[in-house]
N, C-alpha and C positions, 0 to 999 in steps of 0.2 A: 526849592532852593536851587538856583542856577549856579553852576560851577564855572568858573573861569578856567579854561584850559591852561593858561599860563600860571595860575595860582595852584594848580594840582601838582602834586609831587609825582615823580616818575613811578613810584610804587602804586599810587592810586590809579594812574593810567594803565599800568600793567595788570592790576587787579580787575579793572573794567574789561580790558581785552580778554582776559582769562575767563571772566564770567560769560561774555558773549560767545567765546569759543566753546565753552562747556554747554551752553544753551543750544548752540547749533549742532554740536555733537549728539546731545540727547535727542534732538529732533530727528536727525538722520538715523540714529539707532532705532527710534520708534518706527520710522518709515520702513527700515530694513526688517524689523521684527514683523511688521504687518505683512510685508511681501513674503517673508519666509513662512508665516502662518498660513497664508493663502496657498502657497506652493505645497506646503506639507499637507494641508487639507485636500488639495487636489490629488496628491500622491496617495493619501489615505483612501480617497474615493475610488481611485483607479485600482488599488489593491483590493478593496472591498468588492468591487465589480468583478475583478478577476477571480477572487475566491468564490464568489457566488456562482460564476459560470462553471468553475471546476466542480463545485458541489452538485450543480445540476447534471453535469456530465457523469459524475460518479453515481448519482442516483439512477440515471438512465442505464448505466452499465449494470448496476445492481439488479434492476428490474429485468434486464435481458438475461443475466445469469440465473435469476430465479426461474424465469420461464424455461430456459434451457435445462435447468436441473429438474423441473417438474416434467418436462418432456422426456428426459432420459429416464427418470423414475418410472414413468408410465410405460416406456418401451421395455425396461427391465422387468416390470411386473407382467407384461404380456409374454415375454420370453420365458419367464419362470413358469407361468401357467401352461404354456405350450410344452415345455419340457416335462412338467408333471403329467400332463395328459399322455404324452408319448410313453413315459415310464409306466404309468398305470395300464396303458393298453398292452405294453409288452408283458407285464406281469400276468394279465388275464389271458393273453393269447398263447403263451408258452407254458408247457408243463414244467413242473419243478424238476430240476436236474436229479438224475438217479446215479447210483454208483457206477452203472455201465457208461454213463455219459462223461464221467470224469476221466482224464488221462491217467495212465498208469505211470507212477514215478519209480525210477530205478534208484533205490536207496543203497544197493550193494556197491562197494568200491570196485572200480574197474582197474584191474591190474595192468591192462594194456595202455591205458591213458596215463600220462604223466601230469597228474594234477597235484600241485603243491598243497601241503596242509597249511591252512591259514593260521593255525595255532603255533606253528614252529617258525623260528626266525632263521633266515639264512644269512650268514655273515661272510 
């Protein structure tokens, strides 16, 4: 059915213009959503690549730290073994201390020295 523009009422003309405007708006929104989706996907891919690179770096640091820890543990083990050897050699080379080797302790109070009694309080 062909409409004659003169026979259409102003309301009908306004309704058609509104329908065209809504269709154009929907089209533009669809295009904008498509662009935003592509951009968001690109950002997601960038974030994913960045996180993957950071994970690789963290794994490399972890391996380096494990190697350093193993090296330090081996060095400590050698040092402990050397100390034990020295201590065992000293024990076998030296005779056991006798009473004559021990220093004599003066347990008598010395009247000439002014040594405060730690059990008394001076106020």
